Backbone as XML, in Angstrom:
<?xml version="1.0"?>
<chain id="A" units="angstrom">
  <residue number="1" name="MET">
    <atom name="N" x="-9.141" y="27.350" z="7.919"/>
    <atom name="CA" x="-9.237" y="26.183" z="7.693"/>
    <atom name="C" x="-8.820" y="25.240" z="8.777"/>
  </residue>
  <residue number="2" name="THR">
    <atom name="N" x="-9.571" y="24.150" z="8.908"/>
    <atom name="CA" x="-9.323" y="22.952" z="9.756"/>
    <atom name="C" x="-8.683" y="21.795" z="8.954"/>
  </residue>
  <residue number="3" name="ARG">
    <atom name="N" x="-7.680" y="21.206" z="9.672"/>
    <atom name="CA" x="-6.743" y="20.329" z="9.078"/>
    <atom name="C" x="-6.510" y="19.219" z="10.138"/>
  </residue>
  <residue number="4" name="LYS">
    <atom name="N" x="-7.030" y="18.063" z="9.936"/>
    <atom name="CA" x="-6.695" y="16.824" z="10.971"/>
    <atom name="C" x="-5.587" y="15.827" z="10.880"/>
  </residue>
  <residue number="5" name="ARG">
    <atom name="N" x="-5.921" y="15.308" z="9.529"/>
    <atom name="CA" x="-5.034" y="14.248" z="9.255"/>
    <atom name="C" x="-5.218" y="14.101" z="7.500"/>
  </residue>
  <residue number="6" name="ILE">
    <atom name="N" x="-4.189" y="13.115" z="7.243"/>
    <atom name="CA" x="-4.609" y="12.628" z="5.666"/>
    <atom name="C" x="-5.647" y="11.550" z="5.872"/>
  </residue>
  <residue number="7" name="ASP">
    <atom name="N" x="-6.783" y="11.774" z="5.074"/>
    <atom name="CA" x="-7.678" y="10.933" z="5.274"/>
    <atom name="C" x="-7.474" y="9.670" z="4.465"/>
  </residue>
  <residue number="8" name="HIS">
    <atom name="N" x="-6.945" y="9.498" z="3.227"/>
    <atom name="CA" x="-6.452" y="8.372" z="2.414"/>
    <atom name="C" x="-5.573" y="8.711" z="1.503"/>
  </residue>
  <residue number="9" name="VAL">
    <atom name="N" x="-5.040" y="7.673" z="0.744"/>
    <atom name="CA" x="-3.826" y="7.760" z="-0.123"/>
    <atom name="C" x="-4.501" y="7.001" z="-1.295"/>
  </residue>
  <residue number="10" name="GLY">
    <atom name="N" x="-4.640" y="7.461" z="-2.424"/>
    <atom name="CA" x="-5.229" y="6.839" z="-3.732"/>
    <atom name="C" x="-4.137" y="6.049" z="-4.733"/>
  </residue>
  <residue number="11" name="VAL">
    <atom name="N" x="-4.191" y="4.637" z="-4.773"/>
    <atom name="CA" x="-3.373" y="4.147" z="-5.786"/>
    <atom name="C" x="-4.069" y="3.703" z="-6.925"/>
  </residue>
  <residue number="12" name="MET">
    <atom name="N" x="-3.875" y="4.291" z="-8.322"/>
    <atom name="CA" x="-4.504" y="3.556" z="-9.361"/>
    <atom name="C" x="-3.904" y="2.307" z="-9.649"/>
  </residue>
  <residue number="13" name="VAL">
    <atom name="N" x="-4.799" y="1.414" z="-10.159"/>
    <atom name="CA" x="-4.409" y="-0.111" z="-10.331"/>
    <atom name="C" x="-5.042" y="-0.446" z="-11.671"/>
  </residue>
  <residue number="14" name="ARG">
    <atom name="N" x="-4.917" y="-1.532" z="-12.392"/>
    <atom name="CA" x="-5.202" y="-2.162" z="-13.469"/>
    <atom name="C" x="-6.233" y="-3.184" z="-13.012"/>
  </residue>
  <residue number="15" name="ASN">
    <atom name="N" x="-6.027" y="-4.017" z="-12.119"/>
    <atom name="CA" x="-6.573" y="-5.034" z="-11.593"/>
    <atom name="C" x="-6.960" y="-4.976" z="-10.090"/>
  </residue>
  <residue number="16" name="LEU">
    <atom name="N" x="-8.066" y="-4.604" z="-9.804"/>
    <atom name="CA" x="-8.819" y="-4.422" z="-8.353"/>
    <atom name="C" x="-8.458" y="-5.636" z="-7.523"/>
  </residue>
  <residue number="17" name="GLU">
    <atom name="N" x="-9.186" y="-6.624" z="-8.127"/>
    <atom name="CA" x="-9.160" y="-8.047" z="-7.300"/>
    <atom name="C" x="-7.686" y="-8.524" z="-6.794"/>
  </residue>
  <residue number="18" name="ASN">
    <atom name="N" x="-6.644" y="-8.236" z="-7.970"/>
    <atom name="CA" x="-5.370" y="-8.645" z="-7.412"/>
    <atom name="C" x="-4.725" y="-7.655" z="-6.485"/>
  </residue>
  <residue number="19" name="SER">
    <atom name="N" x="-4.877" y="-6.640" z="-6.740"/>
    <atom name="CA" x="-4.364" y="-5.496" z="-5.707"/>
    <atom name="C" x="-4.866" y="-5.583" z="-4.212"/>
  </residue>
  <residue number="20" name="ILE">
    <atom name="N" x="-6.382" y="-5.926" z="-4.295"/>
    <atom name="CA" x="-6.781" y="-6.177" z="-3.073"/>
    <atom name="C" x="-6.061" y="-7.507" z="-2.237"/>
  </residue>
  <residue number="21" name="LYS">
    <atom name="N" x="-6.016" y="-8.680" z="-3.000"/>
    <atom name="CA" x="-5.363" y="-9.623" z="-2.340"/>
    <atom name="C" x="-3.919" y="-9.368" z="-1.950"/>
  </residue>
  <residue number="22" name="PHE">
    <atom name="N" x="-3.267" y="-8.619" z="-2.901"/>
    <atom name="CA" x="-1.752" y="-8.131" z="-2.343"/>
    <atom name="C" x="-1.827" y="-7.530" z="-1.227"/>
  </residue>
  <residue number="23" name="TYR">
    <atom name="N" x="-2.445" y="-6.447" z="-0.976"/>
    <atom name="CA" x="-2.808" y="-5.562" z="0.128"/>
    <atom name="C" x="-3.419" y="-6.138" z="1.447"/>
  </residue>
  <residue number="24" name="LYS">
    <atom name="N" x="-4.053" y="-7.298" z="1.530"/>
    <atom name="CA" x="-4.597" y="-8.312" z="2.223"/>
    <atom name="C" x="-3.495" y="-9.074" z="2.854"/>
  </residue>
  <residue number="25" name="ASP">
    <atom name="N" x="-2.829" y="-9.815" z="1.735"/>
    <atom name="CA" x="-2.222" y="-11.007" z="2.262"/>
    <atom name="C" x="-0.671" y="-10.580" z="2.681"/>
  </residue>
  <residue number="26" name="VAL">
    <atom name="N" x="-0.278" y="-9.471" z="2.008"/>
    <atom name="CA" x="1.248" y="-9.328" z="2.283"/>
    <atom name="C" x="1.363" y="-7.986" z="3.191"/>
  </residue>
  <residue number="27" name="VAL">
    <atom name="N" x="0.467" y="-6.917" z="2.841"/>
    <atom name="CA" x="0.517" y="-5.882" z="3.660"/>
    <atom name="C" x="-0.066" y="-6.014" z="4.999"/>
  </residue>
  <residue number="28" name="GLY">
    <atom name="N" x="-1.110" y="-6.865" z="5.062"/>
    <atom name="CA" x="-2.225" y="-6.885" z="6.354"/>
    <atom name="C" x="-3.144" y="-6.094" z="6.437"/>
  </residue>
  <residue number="29" name="LEU">
    <atom name="N" x="-3.697" y="-5.520" z="5.464"/>
    <atom name="CA" x="-4.767" y="-4.545" z="5.446"/>
    <atom name="C" x="-6.041" y="-5.196" z="5.549"/>
  </residue>
  <residue number="30" name="THR">
    <atom name="N" x="-7.099" y="-4.798" z="5.949"/>
    <atom name="CA" x="-8.414" y="-5.353" z="5.935"/>
    <atom name="C" x="-9.067" y="-4.499" z="4.730"/>
  </residue>
  <residue number="31" name="LEU">
    <atom name="N" x="-9.960" y="-5.460" z="3.978"/>
    <atom name="CA" x="-10.842" y="-4.680" z="3.035"/>
    <atom name="C" x="-11.971" y="-4.089" z="3.912"/>
  </residue>
  <residue number="32" name="LYS">
    <atom name="N" x="-12.273" y="-2.722" z="3.520"/>
    <atom name="CA" x="-13.421" y="-2.037" z="4.303"/>
    <atom name="C" x="-14.421" y="-2.002" z="3.540"/>
  </residue>
  <residue number="33" name="GLY">
    <atom name="N" x="-14.351" y="-2.062" z="2.321"/>
    <atom name="CA" x="-15.316" y="-1.930" z="1.372"/>
    <atom name="C" x="-15.087" y="-1.640" z="-0.086"/>
  </residue>
  <residue number="34" name="THR">
    <atom name="N" x="-15.948" y="-2.042" z="-1.102"/>
    <atom name="CA" x="-15.797" y="-1.319" z="-2.528"/>
    <atom name="C" x="-16.941" y="-0.757" z="-3.134"/>
  </residue>
  <residue number="35" name="LEU">
    <atom name="N" x="-16.790" y="-0.038" z="-4.031"/>
    <atom name="CA" x="-18.110" y="0.509" z="-4.645"/>
    <atom name="C" x="-17.904" y="0.917" z="-6.030"/>
  </residue>
  <residue number="36" name="LEU">
    <atom name="N" x="-18.809" y="1.204" z="-6.781"/>
    <atom name="CA" x="-18.723" y="1.634" z="-7.989"/>
    <atom name="C" x="-18.884" y="3.030" z="-8.220"/>
  </residue>
  <residue number="37" name="HIS">
    <atom name="N" x="-18.124" y="3.816" z="-8.718"/>
    <atom name="CA" x="-18.318" y="5.364" z="-8.698"/>
    <atom name="C" x="-19.587" y="5.526" z="-9.461"/>
  </residue>
  <residue number="38" name="THR">
    <atom name="N" x="-20.268" y="6.932" z="-9.233"/>
    <atom name="CA" x="-21.402" y="7.239" z="-9.852"/>
    <atom name="C" x="-21.320" y="7.081" z="-11.476"/>
  </residue>
  <residue number="39" name="ASN">
    <atom name="N" x="-20.174" y="7.338" z="-12.044"/>
    <atom name="CA" x="-19.765" y="7.313" z="-13.497"/>
    <atom name="C" x="-20.019" y="5.886" z="-14.086"/>
  </residue>
  <residue number="40" name="GLY">
    <atom name="N" x="-20.149" y="4.819" z="-13.164"/>
    <atom name="CA" x="-20.349" y="3.515" z="-13.752"/>
    <atom name="C" x="-19.238" y="2.706" z="-14.098"/>
  </residue>
  <residue number="41" name="ILE">
    <atom name="N" x="-18.089" y="3.530" z="-13.903"/>
    <atom name="CA" x="-16.781" y="3.051" z="-14.744"/>
    <atom name="C" x="-15.682" y="2.660" z="-13.758"/>
  </residue>
  <residue number="42" name="ILE">
    <atom name="N" x="-15.590" y="3.427" z="-12.797"/>
    <atom name="CA" x="-14.480" y="3.346" z="-11.856"/>
    <atom name="C" x="-14.906" y="2.369" z="-10.765"/>
  </residue>
  <residue number="43" name="ARG">
    <atom name="N" x="-14.121" y="1.985" z="-10.421"/>
    <atom name="CA" x="-14.354" y="0.749" z="-9.398"/>
    <atom name="C" x="-13.339" y="1.175" z="-8.110"/>
  </residue>
  <residue number="44" name="LEU">
    <atom name="N" x="-13.579" y="1.332" z="-6.945"/>
    <atom name="CA" x="-13.114" y="1.599" z="-5.784"/>
    <atom name="C" x="-12.869" y="0.606" z="-4.646"/>
  </residue>
  <residue number="45" name="ALA">
    <atom name="N" x="-11.794" y="0.534" z="-3.965"/>
    <atom name="CA" x="-11.660" y="-0.356" z="-2.851"/>
    <atom name="C" x="-10.959" y="0.392" z="-1.714"/>
  </residue>
  <residue number="46" name="PHE">
    <atom name="N" x="-11.551" y="0.450" z="-0.532"/>
    <atom name="CA" x="-11.088" y="1.117" z="0.582"/>
    <atom name="C" x="-10.423" y="0.112" z="1.711"/>
  </residue>
  <residue number="47" name="LEU">
    <atom name="N" x="-9.273" y="0.215" z="2.020"/>
    <atom name="CA" x="-8.342" y="-0.684" z="2.973"/>
    <atom name="C" x="-7.756" y="-0.036" z="3.985"/>
  </residue>
  <residue number="48" name="GLY">
    <atom name="N" x="-7.564" y="-0.695" z="5.175"/>
    <atom name="CA" x="-6.929" y="-0.133" z="6.452"/>
    <atom name="C" x="-6.598" y="-1.348" z="7.576"/>
  </residue>
  <residue number="49" name="PHE">
    <atom name="N" x="-6.242" y="-0.819" z="8.501"/>
    <atom name="CA" x="-5.898" y="-1.496" z="9.634"/>
    <atom name="C" x="-7.050" y="-1.749" z="10.636"/>
  </residue>
  <residue number="50" name="ASN">
    <atom name="N" x="-8.401" y="-1.205" z="10.551"/>
    <atom name="CA" x="-9.481" y="-0.955" z="11.382"/>
    <atom name="C" x="-9.250" y="-0.307" z="12.693"/>
  </residue>
  <residue number="51" name="GLU">
    <atom name="N" x="-8.488" y="0.687" z="12.589"/>
    <atom name="CA" x="-8.125" y="1.790" z="13.396"/>
    <atom name="C" x="-9.119" y="2.897" z="13.456"/>
  </residue>
  <residue number="52" name="SER">
    <atom name="N" x="-9.377" y="3.544" z="14.617"/>
    <atom name="CA" x="-10.346" y="4.734" z="14.451"/>
    <atom name="C" x="-9.473" y="5.958" z="13.965"/>
  </residue>
  <residue number="53" name="ASP">
    <atom name="N" x="-10.234" y="6.505" z="13.168"/>
    <atom name="CA" x="-9.454" y="7.775" z="12.424"/>
    <atom name="C" x="-7.820" y="7.309" z="11.635"/>
  </residue>
  <residue number="54" name="GLU">
    <atom name="N" x="-7.874" y="6.385" z="11.162"/>
    <atom name="CA" x="-6.612" y="6.018" z="10.331"/>
    <atom name="C" x="-6.775" y="6.516" z="8.916"/>
  </residue>
  <residue number="55" name="THR">
    <atom name="N" x="-5.634" y="6.541" z="8.438"/>
    <atom name="CA" x="-5.683" y="6.915" z="6.830"/>
    <atom name="C" x="-5.651" y="5.560" z="6.046"/>
  </residue>
  <residue number="56" name="GLU">
    <atom name="N" x="-6.512" y="5.622" z="5.158"/>
    <atom name="CA" x="-6.918" y="4.514" z="4.486"/>
    <atom name="C" x="-6.342" y="4.409" z="3.218"/>
  </residue>
  <residue number="57" name="LEU">
    <atom name="N" x="-6.133" y="3.436" z="2.470"/>
    <atom name="CA" x="-5.777" y="3.086" z="1.149"/>
    <atom name="C" x="-6.842" y="3.025" z="0.200"/>
  </residue>
  <residue number="58" name="GLU">
    <atom name="N" x="-6.953" y="3.657" z="-0.840"/>
    <atom name="CA" x="-7.878" y="3.852" z="-1.967"/>
    <atom name="C" x="-7.195" y="3.031" z="-2.968"/>
  </residue>
  <residue number="59" name="LEU">
    <atom name="N" x="-7.546" y="2.123" z="-3.570"/>
    <atom name="CA" x="-7.294" y="1.434" z="-4.681"/>
    <atom name="C" x="-8.310" y="1.974" z="-6.014"/>
  </residue>
  <residue number="60" name="ILE">
    <atom name="N" x="-7.987" y="2.439" z="-6.961"/>
    <atom name="CA" x="-8.913" y="3.018" z="-8.082"/>
    <atom name="C" x="-8.630" y="2.210" z="-9.178"/>
  </residue>
  <residue number="61" name="GLN">
    <atom name="N" x="-9.635" y="1.716" z="-9.786"/>
    <atom name="CA" x="-9.602" y="0.965" z="-11.127"/>
    <atom name="C" x="-10.709" y="1.396" z="-12.205"/>
  </residue>
  <residue number="62" name="GLY">
    <atom name="N" x="-9.961" y="1.707" z="-13.331"/>
    <atom name="CA" x="-10.772" y="2.261" z="-14.298"/>
    <atom name="C" x="-10.562" y="3.628" z="-14.659"/>
  </residue>
  <residue number="63" name="TYR">
    <atom name="N" x="-9.815" y="4.354" z="-13.785"/>
    <atom name="CA" x="-9.720" y="6.112" z="-13.994"/>
    <atom name="C" x="-8.723" y="6.275" z="-15.172"/>
  </residue>
  <residue number="64" name="ASN">
    <atom name="N" x="-7.630" y="5.297" z="-15.333"/>
    <atom name="CA" x="-6.537" y="5.449" z="-16.326"/>
    <atom name="C" x="-5.997" y="4.277" z="-16.697"/>
  </residue>
  <residue number="65" name="ASP">
    <atom name="N" x="-6.174" y="3.555" z="-17.877"/>
    <atom name="CA" x="-5.610" y="2.213" z="-18.248"/>
    <atom name="C" x="-4.052" y="2.440" z="-18.895"/>
  </residue>
  <residue number="66" name="GLN">
    <atom name="N" x="-3.813" y="3.728" z="-18.757"/>
    <atom name="CA" x="-2.306" y="3.683" z="-19.565"/>
    <atom name="C" x="-1.439" y="4.215" z="-18.298"/>
  </residue>
  <residue number="67" name="LEU">
    <atom name="N" x="-1.253" y="3.305" z="-17.299"/>
    <atom name="CA" x="-0.478" y="3.341" z="-16.208"/>
    <atom name="C" x="1.072" y="3.161" z="-16.309"/>
  </residue>
  <residue number="68" name="PRO">
    <atom name="N" x="1.781" y="4.082" z="-16.180"/>
    <atom name="CA" x="3.326" y="3.718" z="-16.251"/>
    <atom name="C" x="3.706" y="2.396" z="-15.304"/>
  </residue>
  <residue number="69" name="VAL">
    <atom name="N" x="4.849" y="1.739" z="-15.504"/>
    <atom name="CA" x="5.123" y="0.375" z="-14.839"/>
    <atom name="C" x="4.854" y="0.823" z="-13.370"/>
  </residue>
  <residue number="70" name="GLU">
    <atom name="N" x="5.805" y="1.971" z="-12.861"/>
    <atom name="CA" x="5.865" y="2.301" z="-11.485"/>
    <atom name="C" x="4.546" y="2.719" z="-10.735"/>
  </residue>
  <residue number="71" name="GLY">
    <atom name="N" x="3.304" y="2.728" z="-11.397"/>
    <atom name="CA" x="1.974" y="3.022" z="-11.076"/>
    <atom name="C" x="2.105" y="4.668" z="-10.690"/>
  </residue>
  <residue number="72" name="LYS">
    <atom name="N" x="0.918" y="5.160" z="-10.135"/>
    <atom name="CA" x="0.792" y="6.729" z="-9.913"/>
    <atom name="C" x="1.417" y="7.188" z="-8.715"/>
  </residue>
  <residue number="73" name="VAL">
    <atom name="N" x="1.640" y="6.441" z="-7.681"/>
    <atom name="CA" x="2.196" y="6.509" z="-6.445"/>
    <atom name="C" x="3.607" y="6.072" z="-6.232"/>
  </residue>
  <residue number="74" name="HIS">
    <atom name="N" x="4.405" y="6.913" z="-6.037"/>
    <atom name="CA" x="5.856" y="6.235" z="-5.865"/>
    <atom name="C" x="5.833" y="5.098" z="-4.625"/>
  </residue>
  <residue number="75" name="HIS">
    <atom name="N" x="5.679" y="5.835" z="-3.630"/>
    <atom name="CA" x="5.247" y="4.722" z="-2.496"/>
    <atom name="C" x="4.419" y="5.331" z="-1.167"/>
  </residue>
  <residue number="76" name="PHE">
    <atom name="N" x="4.133" y="4.390" z="-0.246"/>
    <atom name="CA" x="3.622" y="4.731" z="0.587"/>
    <atom name="C" x="4.118" y="4.092" z="2.003"/>
  </residue>
  <residue number="77" name="ALA">
    <atom name="N" x="4.122" y="4.328" z="3.172"/>
    <atom name="CA" x="4.910" y="3.700" z="4.283"/>
    <atom name="C" x="3.872" y="3.007" z="5.298"/>
  </residue>
  <residue number="78" name="VAL">
    <atom name="N" x="4.341" y="1.847" z="5.700"/>
    <atom name="CA" x="3.227" y="0.950" z="6.714"/>
    <atom name="C" x="4.196" y="0.925" z="8.024"/>
  </residue>
  <residue number="79" name="THR">
    <atom name="N" x="3.886" y="1.285" z="9.163"/>
    <atom name="CA" x="4.853" y="1.309" z="10.335"/>
    <atom name="C" x="4.456" y="-0.100" z="10.833"/>
  </residue>
  <residue number="80" name="VAL">
    <atom name="N" x="5.735" y="-0.690" z="11.053"/>
    <atom name="CA" x="5.935" y="-1.735" z="11.856"/>
    <atom name="C" x="6.541" y="-1.902" z="13.241"/>
  </residue>
  <residue number="81" name="ASP">
    <atom name="N" x="6.223" y="-2.727" z="14.015"/>
    <atom name="CA" x="6.945" y="-2.822" z="15.333"/>
    <atom name="C" x="8.476" y="-3.533" z="15.350"/>
  </residue>
  <residue number="82" name="ASN">
    <atom name="N" x="8.576" y="-4.479" z="14.345"/>
    <atom name="CA" x="9.920" y="-5.140" z="14.565"/>
    <atom name="C" x="10.291" y="-5.433" z="12.670"/>
  </residue>
  <residue number="83" name="ILE">
    <atom name="N" x="11.178" y="-4.456" z="12.613"/>
    <atom name="CA" x="11.386" y="-4.573" z="11.256"/>
    <atom name="C" x="12.069" y="-5.583" z="10.697"/>
  </residue>
  <residue number="84" name="GLU">
    <atom name="N" x="12.784" y="-6.731" z="11.540"/>
    <atom name="CA" x="13.503" y="-7.737" z="11.134"/>
    <atom name="C" x="12.689" y="-9.044" z="10.731"/>
  </residue>
  <residue number="85" name="GLU">
    <atom name="N" x="11.793" y="-8.842" z="11.980"/>
    <atom name="CA" x="10.434" y="-10.001" z="11.699"/>
    <atom name="C" x="9.537" y="-9.720" z="10.630"/>
  </residue>
  <residue number="86" name="GLU">
    <atom name="N" x="9.380" y="-8.487" z="10.165"/>
    <atom name="CA" x="8.647" y="-8.077" z="8.896"/>
    <atom name="C" x="9.540" y="-8.642" z="7.816"/>
  </residue>
  <residue number="87" name="PHE">
    <atom name="N" x="10.754" y="-8.463" z="7.858"/>
    <atom name="CA" x="11.504" y="-8.506" z="6.737"/>
    <atom name="C" x="11.524" y="-10.077" z="6.262"/>
  </residue>
  <residue number="88" name="LYS">
    <atom name="N" x="11.610" y="-10.708" z="7.364"/>
    <atom name="CA" x="11.592" y="-12.111" z="7.292"/>
    <atom name="C" x="10.528" y="-12.756" z="6.740"/>
  </residue>
  <residue number="89" name="ARG">
    <atom name="N" x="9.437" y="-12.160" z="7.366"/>
    <atom name="CA" x="8.108" y="-12.696" z="7.056"/>
    <atom name="C" x="7.648" y="-12.638" z="5.530"/>
  </residue>
  <residue number="90" name="ILE">
    <atom name="N" x="8.008" y="-11.129" z="4.978"/>
    <atom name="CA" x="8.050" y="-10.737" z="3.561"/>
    <atom name="C" x="8.843" y="-11.719" z="2.653"/>
  </residue>
  <residue number="91" name="GLN">
    <atom name="N" x="9.882" y="-12.135" z="3.116"/>
    <atom name="CA" x="11.019" y="-12.752" z="2.193"/>
    <atom name="C" x="10.345" y="-14.194" z="2.232"/>
  </residue>
  <residue number="92" name="SER">
    <atom name="N" x="9.584" y="-14.646" z="3.010"/>
    <atom name="CA" x="9.094" y="-16.087" z="2.932"/>
    <atom name="C" x="7.666" y="-16.017" z="1.907"/>
  </residue>
  <residue number="93" name="LEU">
    <atom name="N" x="7.292" y="-14.945" z="1.511"/>
    <atom name="CA" x="6.284" y="-14.618" z="0.612"/>
    <atom name="C" x="6.504" y="-14.585" z="-0.980"/>
  </residue>
  <residue number="94" name="ASP">
    <atom name="N" x="5.917" y="-14.868" z="-1.712"/>
    <atom name="CA" x="5.948" y="-14.545" z="-3.259"/>
    <atom name="C" x="5.848" y="-13.260" z="-3.589"/>
  </residue>
  <residue number="95" name="VAL">
    <atom name="N" x="6.656" y="-12.550" z="-2.915"/>
    <atom name="CA" x="6.484" y="-10.984" z="-3.269"/>
    <atom name="C" x="8.076" y="-10.658" z="-3.805"/>
  </residue>
  <residue number="96" name="GLU">
    <atom name="N" x="7.939" y="-9.826" z="-4.806"/>
    <atom name="CA" x="9.212" y="-9.107" z="-5.167"/>
    <atom name="C" x="9.792" y="-7.860" z="-4.344"/>
  </residue>
  <residue number="97" name="LEU">
    <atom name="N" x="11.175" y="-8.221" z="-3.623"/>
    <atom name="CA" x="11.824" y="-7.005" z="-2.863"/>
    <atom name="C" x="12.249" y="-6.075" z="-3.856"/>
  </residue>
  <residue number="98" name="VAL">
    <atom name="N" x="12.008" y="-4.583" z="-3.382"/>
    <atom name="CA" x="12.842" y="-3.646" z="-3.914"/>
    <atom name="C" x="14.345" y="-3.934" z="-3.470"/>
  </residue>
  <residue number="99" name="ASP">
    <atom name="N" x="14.180" y="-3.781" z="-1.854"/>
    <atom name="CA" x="15.580" y="-3.905" z="-1.398"/>
    <atom name="C" x="15.880" y="-5.248" z="-0.864"/>
  </residue>
  <residue number="100" name="GLN">
    <atom name="N" x="17.200" y="-5.559" z="-0.853"/>
    <atom name="CA" x="17.479" y="-6.820" z="-0.337"/>
    <atom name="C" x="18.089" y="-6.916" z="0.955"/>
  </residue>
  <residue number="101" name="GLU">
    <atom name="N" x="18.138" y="-5.893" z="1.639"/>
    <atom name="CA" x="18.434" y="-5.708" z="2.972"/>
    <atom name="C" x="17.690" y="-4.531" z="3.715"/>
  </residue>
  <residue number="102" name="ILE">
    <atom name="N" x="17.550" y="-4.378" z="4.830"/>
    <atom name="CA" x="16.982" y="-3.294" z="5.577"/>
    <atom name="C" x="18.080" y="-2.168" z="5.585"/>
  </residue>
  <residue number="103" name="THR">
    <atom name="N" x="17.414" y="-0.916" z="5.487"/>
    <atom name="CA" x="18.291" y="0.041" z="5.395"/>
    <atom name="C" x="17.972" y="0.960" z="6.684"/>
  </residue>
  <residue number="104" name="SER">
    <atom name="N" x="19.268" y="1.417" z="7.270"/>
    <atom name="CA" x="19.089" y="2.090" z="8.470"/>
    <atom name="C" x="19.661" y="3.545" z="8.363"/>
  </residue>
  <residue number="105" name="LEU">
    <atom name="N" x="18.872" y="4.539" z="8.575"/>
    <atom name="CA" x="18.984" y="5.857" z="8.817"/>
    <atom name="C" x="19.825" y="6.488" z="9.760"/>
  </residue>
  <residue number="106" name="PRO">
    <atom name="N" x="20.460" y="7.702" z="9.678"/>
    <atom name="CA" x="21.313" y="8.139" z="10.595"/>
    <atom name="C" x="20.467" y="8.392" z="11.694"/>
  </residue>
  <residue number="107" name="ASN">
    <atom name="N" x="19.088" y="8.460" z="11.841"/>
    <atom name="CA" x="18.257" y="9.072" z="12.716"/>
    <atom name="C" x="17.670" y="7.663" z="13.497"/>
  </residue>
  <residue number="108" name="GLY">
    <atom name="N" x="18.183" y="6.628" z="13.197"/>
    <atom name="CA" x="17.775" y="5.148" z="13.873"/>
    <atom name="C" x="16.599" y="4.636" z="13.113"/>
  </residue>
  <residue number="109" name="HIS">
    <atom name="N" x="15.901" y="5.394" z="12.252"/>
    <atom name="CA" x="14.887" y="4.865" z="11.467"/>
    <atom name="C" x="15.199" y="3.632" z="10.478"/>
  </residue>
  <residue number="110" name="ARG">
    <atom name="N" x="14.479" y="2.575" z="10.455"/>
    <atom name="CA" x="14.711" y="1.481" z="9.505"/>
    <atom name="C" x="13.849" y="1.335" z="8.290"/>
  </residue>
  <residue number="111" name="TYR">
    <atom name="N" x="14.158" y="0.774" z="7.335"/>
    <atom name="CA" x="13.031" y="0.498" z="6.301"/>
    <atom name="C" x="13.538" y="-0.396" z="5.280"/>
  </residue>
  <residue number="112" name="PHE">
    <atom name="N" x="12.647" y="-1.097" z="4.664"/>
    <atom name="CA" x="12.720" y="-1.624" z="3.310"/>
    <atom name="C" x="11.563" y="-1.723" z="2.521"/>
  </residue>
  <residue number="113" name="PHE">
    <atom name="N" x="11.684" y="-1.638" z="1.119"/>
    <atom name="CA" x="10.569" y="-1.605" z="-0.010"/>
    <atom name="C" x="10.251" y="-3.145" z="-0.745"/>
  </residue>
  <residue number="114" name="VAL">
    <atom name="N" x="9.188" y="-3.048" z="-0.827"/>
    <atom name="CA" x="8.650" y="-4.255" z="-1.674"/>
    <atom name="C" x="7.920" y="-3.651" z="-3.072"/>
  </residue>
  <residue number="115" name="TYR">
    <atom name="N" x="7.758" y="-4.343" z="-4.165"/>
    <atom name="CA" x="6.805" y="-3.903" z="-5.189"/>
    <atom name="C" x="5.429" y="-4.330" z="-4.706"/>
  </residue>
  <residue number="116" name="GLY">
    <atom name="N" x="4.410" y="-3.558" z="-5.038"/>
    <atom name="CA" x="3.179" y="-3.863" z="-5.017"/>
    <atom name="C" x="2.720" y="-4.668" z="-6.117"/>
  </residue>
  <residue number="117" name="SER">
    <atom name="N" x="1.276" y="-4.841" z="-6.178"/>
    <atom name="CA" x="0.969" y="-5.884" z="-7.243"/>
    <atom name="C" x="0.827" y="-4.932" z="-8.635"/>
  </residue>
  <residue number="118" name="GLU">
    <atom name="N" x="1.004" y="-3.514" z="-8.745"/>
    <atom name="CA" x="0.892" y="-2.599" z="-9.823"/>
    <atom name="C" x="2.241" y="-2.134" z="-10.010"/>
  </residue>
  <residue number="119" name="GLY">
    <atom name="N" x="3.191" y="-2.606" z="-9.213"/>
    <atom name="CA" x="4.535" y="-1.967" z="-9.517"/>
    <atom name="C" x="4.810" y="-0.746" z="-8.606"/>
  </residue>
  <residue number="120" name="GLU">
    <atom name="N" x="3.829" y="-0.440" z="-7.758"/>
    <atom name="CA" x="4.135" y="0.720" z="-6.863"/>
    <atom name="C" x="4.966" y="-0.011" z="-5.782"/>
  </residue>
  <residue number="121" name="TRP">
    <atom name="N" x="5.537" y="0.930" z="-4.952"/>
    <atom name="CA" x="6.704" y="0.695" z="-4.043"/>
    <atom name="C" x="5.694" y="0.626" z="-2.566"/>
  </residue>
  <residue number="122" name="VAL">
    <atom name="N" x="5.993" y="-0.442" z="-1.884"/>
    <atom name="CA" x="5.231" y="-0.316" z="-0.566"/>
    <atom name="C" x="6.501" y="-0.315" z="0.581"/>
  </residue>
  <residue number="123" name="GLU">
    <atom name="N" x="6.759" y="0.302" z="1.399"/>
    <atom name="CA" x="7.399" y="0.627" z="2.475"/>
    <atom name="C" x="7.328" y="0.088" z="3.800"/>
  </residue>
  <residue number="124" name="PHE">
    <atom name="N" x="7.898" y="-0.824" z="4.112"/>
    <atom name="CA" x="7.646" y="-1.095" z="5.799"/>
    <atom name="C" x="8.788" y="-0.428" z="6.548"/>
  </residue>
  <residue number="125" name="PHE">
    <atom name="N" x="8.351" y="0.554" z="7.526"/>
    <atom name="CA" x="9.026" y="1.426" z="8.253"/>
    <atom name="C" x="9.002" y="1.223" z="9.848"/>
  </residue>
  <residue number="126" name="GLN">
    <atom name="N" x="10.228" y="1.343" z="10.402"/>
    <atom name="CA" x="10.154" y="1.298" z="11.973"/>
    <atom name="C" x="10.986" y="2.573" z="12.406"/>
  </residue>
  <residue number="127" name="ARG">
    <atom name="N" x="10.247" y="3.357" z="13.245"/>
    <atom name="CA" x="10.809" y="4.400" z="13.796"/>
    <atom name="C" x="11.690" y="3.946" z="14.804"/>
  </residue>
</chain>
């Protein structure tokens, strides 16, 4: 079996448009496209940073309207070059922070979390 990379991460959402706006405005992703599933009910949106061979974020609306508050994905991480600058940028936005400060791990990696538009956690991460 050939394995190359994770192709995408799917996050179930209640409101596709609100989620697209959050991931574009707050996380900095680019909307690559939307489509209606062949079942005529599920709507999908694919976002990324427009890098070749990147892992995409797939937003899924209509699969399950009984989502728990925290969503169906605990979190995913976005790599940043300067965690302090990113933390200041996020603080200036109308976004709810999970963490009120940057966490530093023993290996030197640093991160903080924010709540996504559907309650999922988005981690900003610097190695």
